[in-house]
C-alpha positions in Angstrom: 27.8 5.5 -8.7 29.1 2.2 -7.2 32.3 0.7 -8.6 31.5 -1.7 -11.3 28.1 -0.3 -12.0 27.0 -0.9 -15.6 23.4 -0.1 -16.4 21.7 -3.2 -17.9 18.9 -1.4 -19.7 19.3 -0.8 -23.4 17.6 2.6 -23.1 19.9 5.3 -24.6 17.4 8.1 -25.2 14.5 9.6 -23.4 11.2 10.6 -25.1 10.8 14.2 -26.2 8.4 15.9 -23.8 7.4 19.5 -23.3 9.5 21.4 -20.8 7.6 22.3 -17.7 8.4 25.3 -15.5 7.8 25.8 -11.8 7.9 23.6 -8.7 4.3 22.3 -9.2 5.1 21.4 -12.8 7.9 19.0 -12.0 7.3 15.4 -13.2 8.0 13.5 -10.0 7.5 9.8 -10.2 7.1 7.8 -7.0 8.0 4.2 -7.6 5.4 1.7 -6.3 6.9 -1.7 -5.5 3.7 -2.7 -3.6 5.7 -2.8 -0.3 4.9 0.6 1.3 2.3 3.3 1.6 3.2 5.5 -1.3 0.1 7.6 -0.8 1.7 9.2 2.4 4.7 10.4 0.3 2.4 11.8 -2.4 0.4 13.7 0.3 3.6 15.1 1.7 4.7 16.3 -1.7 1.3 17.8 -2.3 1.8 19.8 0.9 5.0 21.1 -0.7 3.0 22.1 -3.8 4.3 19.2 -5.9 1.9 16.8 -7.8 3.6 13.4 -8.0 2.6 10.4 -10.1 2.6 7.0 -8.4 3.7 4.3 -10.8 4.9 0.7 -11.2 5.4 1.1 -15.0 9.1 1.2 -16.0 8.5 3.4 -19.1 6.9 6.1 -16.9 10.4 6.8 -15.5 11.6 7.8 -18.9 9.6 11.0 -18.7 10.2 11.8 -15.1 12.2 14.9 -13.9 12.7 13.3 -10.5 12.3 9.8 -9.1 11.5 8.9 -5.5 12.0 5.3 -4.4 10.3 4.5 -1.1 10.2 1.2 0.6 9.6 -0.8 3.8 9.9 -4.5 4.4 12.7 -6.9 3.3 15.4 -6.0 0.9 15.2 -9.2 -1.3 11.4 -8.8 -1.7 11.9 -5.2 -2.9 14.7 -6.1 -5.4 12.6 -8.9 -6.8 9.7 -6.6 -7.3 11.9 -4.0 -9.0 13.5 -6.5 -11.3 10.3 -8.3 -12.2 8.6 -5.0 -13.3 11.7 -3.8 -15.2 11.9 -0.9 -12.8 15.5 -1.7 -11.6 16.8 -1.3 -15.2 14.7 1.7 -15.8 16.0 3.4 -12.6 19.6 2.6 -13.5 19.2 3.8 -17.1 17.6 7.1 -16.2 19.7 7.9 -13.2 23.0 6.9 -14.6 22.7 7.7 -18.3 20.4 10.7 -18.1 21.3 12.1 -14.7 17.7 12.1 -13.4 17.8 12.8 -9.7 16.6 10.1 -7.4 15.7 10.1 -3.7 15.6 6.8 -1.8 13.6 6.7 1.4 14.1 4.1 4.2 14.5 0.8 2.4 14.6 2.8 -0.8 17.8 4.4 0.4 19.3 1.0 1.1 18.3 -0.2 -2.4 20.6 2.4 -3.9 23.6 0.6 -2.5 25.4 -2.4 -3.9 24.1 -5.2 -1.7 22.4 -6.3 1.5 22.7 -9.3 3.8 19.1 -9.0 5.1 17.5 -12.5 5.0 19.9 -13.5 2.2 22.7 -11.9 0.2 21.1 -9.7 -2.4 22.4 -7.4 -5.1 21.1 -3.8 -5.0 20.8 -1.1 -7.6 24.5 -0.3 -7.1 24.1 3.4 -7.7 26.3 4.1 -4.6 29.0 1.8 -3.4 28.1 0.2 0.0 26.2 -2.5 1.8 23.3 -2.9 4.2 23.9 -4.7 7.6 21.8 -5.3 10.7 21.9 -2.7 13.5 24.1 -3.9 16.4 23.3 -2.4 19.8 26.3 -0.8 21.6 24.6 0.5 24.7 21.4 -1.4 25.1 19.6 0.3 22.2 16.5 -1.4 20.9 16.3 -2.9 17.5 14.3 -2.1 15.4 15.1 1.6 15.8 11.7 3.2 15.9 10.9 6.8 16.7 12.4 10.3 16.5 16.1 10.8 16.5 18.5 13.6 15.6 20.4 13.9 12.3 23.8 15.6 12.1 25.3 16.8 8.8 28.7 15.3 8.0 29.1 17.6 4.9 27.2 20.5 3.4 24.5 19.3 1.1 21.7 21.1 -0.7 19.4 18.3 0.4 19.7 19.6 4.0 19.6 23.3 3.2 17.6 25.2 5.7 17.4 22.3 8.2 19.1 22.8 11.5 21.9 20.5 12.4 20.6 18.0 15.0 17.0 18.3 13.8 14.8 15.2 14.6 13.4 12.9 12.0 11.3 9.8 12.2 12.9 6.3 11.9 11.7 2.7 11.5 14.4 0.3 10.6 16.5 -2.7 11.7 19.3 -2.5 9.1 21.6 0.4 8.1 23.9 1.5 5.4 27.7 1.1 5.4 29.1 3.0 2.5 32.1 4.9 1.2 32.9 7.9 3.3 32.5 10.3 0.4 28.8 9.3 0.2 28.0 10.0 3.8 25.9 13.2 4.1 24.6 12.9 7.6 24.7 10.5 10.6 22.6 9.7 13.7 23.8 8.6 17.2 22.3 5.1 17.5 24.0 1.8 17.9 27.2 3.9 17.9 26.9 6.2 14.9 25.0 5.2 11.8 24.8 6.8 8.4 21.3 8.2 7.8 21.7 10.4 4.7 23.7 9.3 1.7 24.5 10.9 -1.6 26.5 11.1 -4.8 25.7 14.2 -6.8 22.0 13.7 -7.9 21.7 10.3 -6.2 20.5 10.8 -2.6 18.8 8.8 0.1 17.5 9.1 3.7 17.2 6.2 6.2 14.4 8.2 8.0 10.9 9.0 6.6 10.7 12.6 5.6 7.0 12.2 4.9 6.5 11.4 8.6 8.9 14.0 9.9 6.8 17.2 9.9 8.3 20.5 9.0 11.9 19.4 8.4 10.8 16.4 6.5 8.7 18.5 4.2 11.7 20.9 3.8 13.9 18.1 2.7 11.4 16.9 0.1 11.0 20.4 -1.2 14.8 20.7 -1.3 15.0 17.6 -3.4 12.5 18.8 -5.9 13.8 22.4 -6.1 17.6 22.0 -6.0 18.3 19.6 -8.9 
């Protein structure tokens, strides 16, 4: 959790719901900000044997076992959408107060951080300390970074269990995360070296799109649902 994080939701308890057992019985909520194709993530989870609910209703997160926050587009637009729907507060309350695991994908990963300077300075969810800055080519790399690239583990993480070091994942982004060293799970050689998987206990994120990354992307999604 980022320094200075203080959840603003007044939620202190979660509704009593029946306990479900088994991978396909997990209550996985995919947060719909209206800024990405959430159906592709739902289909990928379905291939993993997981039935997910797509929602833009804040109270739905109160009964979720896992939260997935996808996103494409501009950081300020995404945060405005989350705040307007009450989703930002609901995410903070459930993830911080009730330890509900969350996976941020692409822009969703960046939203987990404290702030971004994309378009205009914008405060993020501040679940992990760090900021989002534009990619700066070091050897003629193209921006945006589009296509397959390798991902190298910086530390052991259950999120990457069963995935070979250096496995390729699919990227589409122009900005990247700069965060505290303790939160860096994996990096990718592009524009120097960039952080592409972040985490702090049950709070994790990937800059790449696991739902577009074939077998290893599906393995990562399954790890997220199974291991927390």
